[in-house]
C-alpha positions, 0 to 999 in steps of 0.5 A: 499499500502507498501512503502520501506522507513524508518521514524522516526515518524509514521505521516511522513509515514502517510504524504507520503502515502497521498501524493503518488497518482498514478499520483504522483508516475508516474511522479517520476518513469519516471523522475527516469527513465530519470536520470537512462538513463542519468547516463548511457550515462554519464558512458558509 
């Protein structure tokens, strides 16, 4: 899997790839969508 992240140390990328399970990714994707919608309401 490819991630659009930049890390100074390879072990940081490895740690993230171990952490980024499907459930972890889905949870953060949903949270980001909620924040995006909230920001849209605040600015709209």
